[in-house]
N, C-alpha and C positions, 0 to 999 in steps of 0.2 A: 436384636439387630445383629447382623453378621459383621464380624470384625475383619474377616479376610475373604479375598476372592469375590468381591461384590461389584466388579466392573460391569458397566452397562454396554460393553463392546458388542456390536452386532455380529453374529456369526454369519459367514458367507463362504461361498465357493468361488475363488478367484482364478481366472485363467490367465497365466502369464504368457506373453508372446514375445519371442526373441527374434530380432531381425538378423538376417543372414549378413555376415561381415563382408565388407568390400575393402580393397586396399586403402590404407590411410595415405595422407600426404607423406612425402619422404622426410622422415624425422631426422635423418642423418645430415641433411643440408643445414638446418637451423633449428635449434630447440624451440618448442612452443613457448611463446612469450606473451604476457598480457600487454596489450597496447597502452603505452604511456599516454597517448593522446587523449584517451578517455578520462584522464585525470584533469584535463584542462577544459574549462568552459568560459565563454565570454559573457560579460554583463552588458556589453554594448548592444543597444537596441538598433536593429537593422531594417533597412528598406532597400533590398538589393535584388538583382536578377542573377540567377545561377547559370553557370555554363552547363551545357548538355553534351554528354559523350555517348554516342550511340543513336539508335533509332527511337525517337520519341513517339509513343503510340498516339495516334490521332484520337482514340477514344478514352484516353486518360484525362479525366476532367474533374472539376470540382475543387475542393479546398481541404487540404490535409493539415491537421493540427497536431503538434507535439508539445508535451509538457516535460520539463526537465529541471532539476535543481541546479543552481549556478552560483554557489558560494554566497557570501554575505557582504554587507557594506564594508566590512573591515578588510576585504581582500582586494579591493580596487577593481579595475576594469577587466582583468583576466584572473579567473579563480583557479588556483591550484591548492586545493584545500589541505590544511593540516588538521582539520577536524573531520568528522564523519560527513561524507558527501551528501547523504540524504537530508541533512539538516539545512541545506541552502535555500535561498529564495527561489521561488518558481520563475521560470522563463517560458513564455508561450511563443512557439514558432508556428507560423502559418505558411504553407506552400499553396500558391494559387496556380493551377494548371490551366493554360489557355493557349490554343493555337501553336503548340510546340514550344512554348516558353514557360519558364517557371520563375515566378516572383516569390521572394521570401521576405516576410515581415516578422519581426520579433519584438516582444514587449515584456518587461518585468511585471510580475504579479504584485500589484501595489495595494495591499490591504491597509486598513488603518494602522495596524501595528508596524507595517513596513515604513510608513511615514514617520512614526514615532521613533523607530530604529535609526532612520537617516538623521533626524533632527538631533537626537541625543548623541549620535556619534560625531557629527560635524560642528555642532554649536556648543561652545564651551559652557554657556549658561545652563544647559541641560545635562552636563556631564555626570551629575550625581544620580541621574535616572538611567544611565546608559545600559544597554543590553550587552551581554557577554555570551560567548559560546559556552554551552553546557551540554556537551555530548551531542545527542541527536536534535537538540533544540537550542534556542537562544533565550536567555532568561534575564529579566531585570527584577530585582527584589521589590522595588517600588511599583513597577508597572505590570509585571506578570510575564507571560510566556508568548513568544511570537507564534502567529499562525501563518504558515508559509504557502499553503494551498499549492503544493508543488508536485502532485502525484498523478492525478487522473481526471479525465473529462467525463461528463454525462450530457448527452444530447437530449433536448426536450422540444416538443412541439405540442402544446396544449390545444384543446378543441377551439379556443378563441384566438389562437395565434395564427398569423399569416405566414410567419417565417420561423426558422429554427432558432432556438435559444440554447445556451450552453452554460454548464456549471463546472467549476474546477474545485477539487477537494484534495485533502490529505487526511491522515488518520488522527491528527492532533489539532483540529480546529473546525469551526463552522465552514460549510461550503459557501462559495461565492459565485454569483452570476456575473459573466463578462459580456461585453458587447463583441460579437464575433467579427464585426467590421473593424473597429478601432483596437480591439484586444485589451481595452481598459476594463478594470474591475469596476462594476457598477454598484452592487449591493450584496450584503450577506443574505443567505436564505434563512429567515427566521431571526427575530430580535433576540438579544441576550436573555430576555425573560422567558423565551420559549425553549431555551436549552438549559440543562442542568450541567453545571461545571464540576470537574473532578477536583480542581483547586482554583482558588482565586476570589471567592466571594466574601471571605472574612467572617467575622462574628459581630453580631449586633447586640450590644449590651446597654441597658439604661438609655435607649433612644439614640445611641451613637454606634457607628461602625468602626471596627478595628481590624487591621491586617487586610484591608480591602485592596484588591488590585484590579485595574480597569480591564486587563487582558487575561481572561481565565483560560485554563486548560480544559477544553471540551473534547471528548472522545467520540468520534464518528467514523463511519467507513470512508476510506479513500475512494471506494466504488459504490456510491449510491446507485439506484436504478430508476429508470423512467419507463412506465408502461404506457405506450402510445395508444393501446386499445382502450384502456380505461381512463387515460388522461391523468395519471398520478405519478408524482415524484416521490420515491420511497427511500427512506434512510433510517438510521438508528442512532440513538443517543444512549450511552452506557457509561457505567463507572463501577469501581470496586476498590477494595482496600489496596494500597500501593504495592504490597508484597505478595504476589501470587506464589513466590517461592516457598514461603512458610506453609501455605495451604497445600501446595504441590507435594512437599515433603511428607506432610501428615497424611495426605490421600494415598501416596505411594506406600507408606507404612501400613495403612489400613488394607491395601490391596495385596499385602505380602501373603505368601503361602502358609506361614506359621508365625507364632509369636516370637520365635528366636530370630527369624529373618527381619521381622519388624523392629525388634529391639536393636539389632545390629545396625540397621539403616538409621534409626534415630540417634544412636550413639555416634556414628560417623558424621552425622550432620548437626551434632549438638552445638558447635560454635555458630553455625548459620542460623539454627533455630533461635538461639538466644539473641543474636544480632537482629533478626527480623522481628522478633517479639518487641525489642526495644524500638525499632523503627516504626512499628505500627501503633505503639501506645500513644504518641503525640497525635497521630492522625485520628485515631478513634476518640481520644479526648476532645479533639477539635470538633468532630461531628457530634459528639454527645452534648457539648456546650451549645451548639447551634440548635439541637433538638430541645434542650432545656429552655432556651429562650425563644421558642416560637416556631422552629422549623420542624417539619415532619420527614426530613430526608432520611434515607437509609444509606448505609455504606455501599451496598450492592444494588444496582438498578440497571435495567435494560428496557428502553422505550422504543417501540416501533412507531415510526412517524410517517405520515402522508401529507403531501402538499399539492394544492390545486393550481399553483402558479400565480395566485392573486391575493390570497388571504393567509390566515394563520395556519400553522400545522395542526393536524389532528394527531392524537397520540394514544397509545395503548401500552400498558405495562405488561411485560412478558413474565409469566410464571411457569413453573414446572407443574406436572399433574398433582404433586403433593402440596402445592401452594407456595413453595419457596421461590424467591426470585431467580430468573435466569441470570447467571453470572458469566461474563466473558472473561476467561482466565488469561488469555493472551491479548489478541487484538482482533476486533471484528473488521478485518480489512475489506471484506467483500460480502455482498449478498446477491441472491439471484431471485428473479421473479418469473413465475409461471402463470398460466391462466387462472389457476385456483389456489396457488400456494406461494408463500415467500420462504426462502431458505436462507438462513443466516450461517455464516462460517466463522467459527473461532479459529483464526488462521495461525499458521506457524510463523508468526512474527511477534515475538515476546515483547512485553512492555515491562521493564524492570527499572529499579531506581538508578542503576549504574549508567543507563543510557542518557541520563540527564547530567552526568558528571564525568566527562571524558578526561578532564584535568582537574585536580584538586587545587584551587587557587592558593591556599595557604600551606600546602604540603606538596610541592611539585618535585617529588622524587619517585623513581620507577618502582621501588619496592613497596612504597605506600600505595601507589595506584594499583599494583598487582594484587596487594592484599585486599583492598577495598573491592576490586573487581571480583575476586574470588568469593567474597562474602555476599555481594549483591546480585550476582548473576548465576546462571546455571543453564543446563540443557533445556530446550523447548519441549513442550508436550510432544510425544511421539505418535499421537493418534489424532485423527480429524474429528472434531466435534461439530455437529450440525444441529440447528434448531429449526423445526418445521412448523410453520404457522398457516392455518387455514384462512384464506382471505374472506370466506363467508362469516368468520367469527368477528371480523372487524365491523362493529356497529358504528356507523358514522354519526357525526354531530359532536365529536369529542374535542372541540376546539377550546383550548385553555392555555394560559401562560402559567409558568411556574412561579413567577413573581420573584422579587429580590430575596425572599426568605424561603422559597421553595415550598410554599404552603399548599399549593394545589397539587392534586395527584390525578392519575388517569385510571380508567377501568382496567381490570386485569383480564388477560386472555391467556389461554394455555398453549404452550409450545412443546412439541415432542422433541426429546433429545435423542440424537442418533450418533453413535460413535463408530468410526470406520478406521481401521489401521491401514497405512501409516498416516503421517501428518501431511497437510496441504496448505498452500498459501493462496491459490486462485481457484475460483468456482464459477462454472457456467452451467446453465440449465436450458433444456428445450422449453420453449414457451408453451407448447401444447402438452397437456398431461392426460391423454385419453385413458379411460378406464381407471382413473385415479392413480395412474402410474407416472411418477416423476423421474425423468432421466437427467442425471447430473453428470458433469464432466469435471474431474479434478486433476490438477498436476501435483503429484506427490514429490515434494522436494525433500527427499529422505536424508536426514542427518545433515541438512544444510541450514545455516543460521544467517538469515538476511538481516537480523537485528544486531549482528556483531560487525565490527569493522577492524581494520588493521591499526593497531596502536603502536606508539613509538617504541615501546619496550618488547614488542612481539618478536619471536624468532621463528624461522621456518622449521618444519618438523623433520625434513630430510637432512642427513649429515651434509655439511658440518654444522648444521643448526645455526646458521648465520642470522643476524638481525634482518628483518624484512627491509626491502629497498625503501629508502626514505621517500621516494617519489610516489610510492603506492600507499602511504599511510593515509587513512581515511576511507579507503575503498571498502565497500560493503560486499556481502556474499563472498566471504573470504575463502570458502572451501566447502566441498561436499564430501561427507564421510561414508556415503553409500550411493549406489546408482539410483537415480530418480525413476519415477514411473508415471505414465499417463493412465488415468482410470476412468471408466464409465460404470455408473451404477444406476440401476432401475429400482426405485423405492416405492413401496405401497403407501400412498398418502394417508390411508385410513389407519394403518397400524404402525408406520414407520419402519417396517421390516424391509430388508434388502432382498428383492426378488431375483436379481441377477447382477453379475459384476464381471469386469474384465480389466486387466491392466497390461500395459506394454512397457518393456524396459530394454535397454540396449547399452552395451559397453563398447564393442568392437567398432561399430559405427556410432559415434557419441550423440545419439538423438536425445538421451535422457541424462546427460551429465551436466549439472548446473542448469537445469531448465529455467528459463527466464520468462519472457513475455510472449503474448499470444495475439493472434488475429483470426477473425472469422467473419463471414457475412452475417450481419445481424438483422437486416431488414429486407423485405421484398421491394420491388420497384415502386410500389404505392406507399412505402414508408411504414407499413405494419410489420410486426416482428416475423422473422423466419419461424415457421412452426417447429422445425427441428434444426439442430446444428449437425450437419453431415460431415463437415471437414473443419479441422482446426489447424492453424499454422502456428508452430512453436519455434522459438529460438532456444538452442541449448548452447550455453556460453563456453563450453570447453573445460579443460582441466589444466591448472597452472601450479607448478610446485612452489613458486614464489609467493603464492597467496594462501597456501595451506599452513597455518600457524600451529605452533605447538599447543596453544590454548584450545583451539578448535579441535585438534586431534584428540587431546586428552578429554575434552568435554563429551565427545561423541564416539569414543573408541568402543564403548560397551553398548552401542545402539541396539535396542531390542529387536528391531525388524530387519537386521542386516541380511543382505543377500550376497554382498561382495566381501570376501575375507580381507582382513587387514593387510596381508601380504600382497594381495592384488591391488589394493588401494595404493600401497607403496610403489608398485610397478607402474600403475597408471600415472601417478604423480611424477615419477622419474622420467617417463616418456613424454607425458603431456598429451592432450587431445585437442584438436582444433574445434572451432565453433561450427554449428550446424543450424540450418533452417530446414524444417521438415513439415510435411502435411500428414496429419493423422486422419485416416478414414474412420470415423466413429461408428460406422455400421459394422465394418469387419474388424475393427480394432487392429489395423495394420498400418505401418508406415508406408503410405502409398507413393510418396515422392519426397525427394530431399535434395538439398544442395550443401555440399561440404566446402566451407571457406578455406582458402589457402592460408597458411601461416604467413604473416601474423595479422590476419583480418578478423574482426569480431563484429557481429551484427546485434543490434538492439532494436527495440520498438517497432515491430512489424505492424503494418496497417493494411487491411483489405480495402481496395478501391474498386467498386463494381464497374464493369463496362456499361456505358450509357450510349445507346440503348443496349439491352441484353442481347447476346448472340446465340446462346445455347440454353437448353432446358435445365442443365446442371448449374443452377445459379451460384452454388457455394464455391465454385472454382471459376466462374465467369467474370474474371477481372484481373487485378494486379495486386501483388504484395510489394509495398514500398517499405524498405528497411533503411535504418540509419546505421551506417557501417563505418568503423574506425580502424585505422592501422597506423603504425609509426612510419610506414612507407609512403602512403598517400594522404595521410591526415584524415579528416572527417568528411564523409561523403554521404550521399543518399542514392541507394540502388533500387532499381525497379525490376521485379520478376513477373513473368507470366504465371498467374496462380495455378494454371493447369499444367505447367511444365517448369518446375523449379530446377530440375536437373540441368537444363540448358544454361543456367547462369543468368546474370543480369542482362537485360536487353538494352538498358541505358542507365547512365549514372549522372548525378548532379553534383556540382562542387562550387566552391568559392573560397578564396584565401581568407575571408573573414568568418568562415563557418566553423565555430567551435561550440558544439552543443554539449560536450562532455558525456557523462553517464546518463543517457536519456531514459525516460520512463514510458508512460502510456500515451496513446494517440487517439485521434478521432477523425472522422471525415464527414463533410457536408457537401451536398450537391450544389448549393448556392448560398450566398451570404448577402446581408444588407444590414444597415444600422438598426440597432435595437429599438423596438417600438413599445415593448411592454411597459406598463405603468408601475409595476411593483417596485417599491423602493423603501428601504429601511434607513431613516435619517440617522447618521452617526451621532449627531448631537443629542437627539432624543434617546438613542440606544445607550450611549456611554455616560451621559450626564449624571445619572444617579450614582454610578460607580465612581466616577471622577470626584464628585462632591463628597462621597463617603471616605475618600482618602484623606480629607482635611489637609490637603497639600496645595497651596496656591501655585507652586511651580508646575505641578501636574495639570492643574486647571488651565494655566497659560499654554502649556504644550499642546493640549487638545484644542484649545480655542484658536491658536494661531497656526499650528502645524498639521492638524488632523482634520478637523471639521471642514475647512474650506476646500479640501481636495475632492469632496464628493458632492455632486449635485444630482437632483432627480432627472 
């Protein structure tokens, strides 16, 4: 076996395209400043009509949905988080467009753990069960971890459905189906026995359960997919040892050019190696004990799962060609579905132990938290790892539950591993794959760490190295240490080789600085998938010196795939760059159109809304881009752009003095809505009762009986 230089990175020829610079906004008038209004979100549930400024398009119709984190029960009606923003409860907003009017409805995402959180916070009898902020999550030692379902939507319409259905999801919990009319949470997708948890199921010894928690940590994609052609909802359930850092260090050492480089790397990381070895030992013993007493669980597992909208999941265990399990090292944030393949993305969103511990409850001192953070975290993987699955390999009829002991397993299918430099967090793919060629679209967030956030003890990297502004603590995506890139790759499905590739990057016009969220036309007028993705609309968040911390700078200053020298990074930070909305033509791989926002405006969460009926043959631009825009000047608004002419600016804007959506995330659009008619329903009492009973705690049983079960009805 080779000890060095055994990377599986795919060799490719990449064409980089630079965009011709155009004049920036006048930076001498006012420095580029991150909008503070994005740090404020309202937990008030609204039923309001928005004011309209400009010409409301008569063919802007349907219903636009937005999902955003909005703080926790501890923060009251208005959230200004002192913890990481992504850890908040989900808030669903729906905009109803009709006859030149815009009605807005918003509802909190109320999962079973939400009701438990509310009860334990406000009712003193449950105080011993209370949840507390724990970094990116909320944790209760007796109850488990909160599932917030605060990230993204998946639209579904199964063959037997008369109307559209919708699922909401995050990376750290089961997906939930909502009623698109009432916006209420109806049911989880899959019972707890259909999911394998990373933490929370305890150990069963001598007929009794110990350390059981009703709310387990379940790792799934925030972006599952629905194939409307084959009528399948597709997702993944995965797990691994807690410390990927230990494995990453060892892998990096094995990839070294020679034994001296490997020894030097191991020596430099010796404290972290020892620390993570200690961290993993209890976890591995815990799994070993479960195996000893009847469970056949493995530490590493990745299940591909399909759902028909009515019955149990079907599942397949993914393995590599050598028979070893597929291991998601960071986070499987997104997957993509084509006619013949499923593509899984091990995304540039790390999952490390420090994310669960923003503040050390018993040692609340800056130096201790810095020390713990330094031990527990590190740089993300700097390459994109994809796993390619042939849909023809999925032999159906594999419906089974894992059971409380995880004794059932699934048939193994082989996934091809593909490694593309550099890293990426979002993945799209053309539905059609003619001649076995799969076209994927990636956004390469180079040396950008969306899993980190501004801490109380952070300092800015530019002199005079001041503490970060208190009002920005908790903000994620705190800086990017290289220019991002948009990428298009054509992959041979039979071999996994890259047949062609192209990337786009830009500094002068900041189309690829802190690339964020995207929009594109995903369906034809008849509701079937667009065969190809011809245009993608991207938001680039800009560049802000007050959000580049010394920690992020030091973590990524030696980034392997750097294209922008560090002195240029310093110059960009000192000047700042404004936010940008652009259209990428994926056929030519050129920025075809863009709008540069004036300082201090920032755009998030774009959504493509098609014209109804269609007016041109170019469907991918025949519609509108609706963006959520914030500034400290005008507050939080909603802007509408003509998708075929971004450069002209917003054609109309919506606003209201109660509109505080904060740092918004993903969106969806439906042509029409009506109350949910589907019969699928997981009873909370049947779902949780075995775990609640296993706690041997009468107070937990009372909490579920009185505060959780009554909230959900078929």
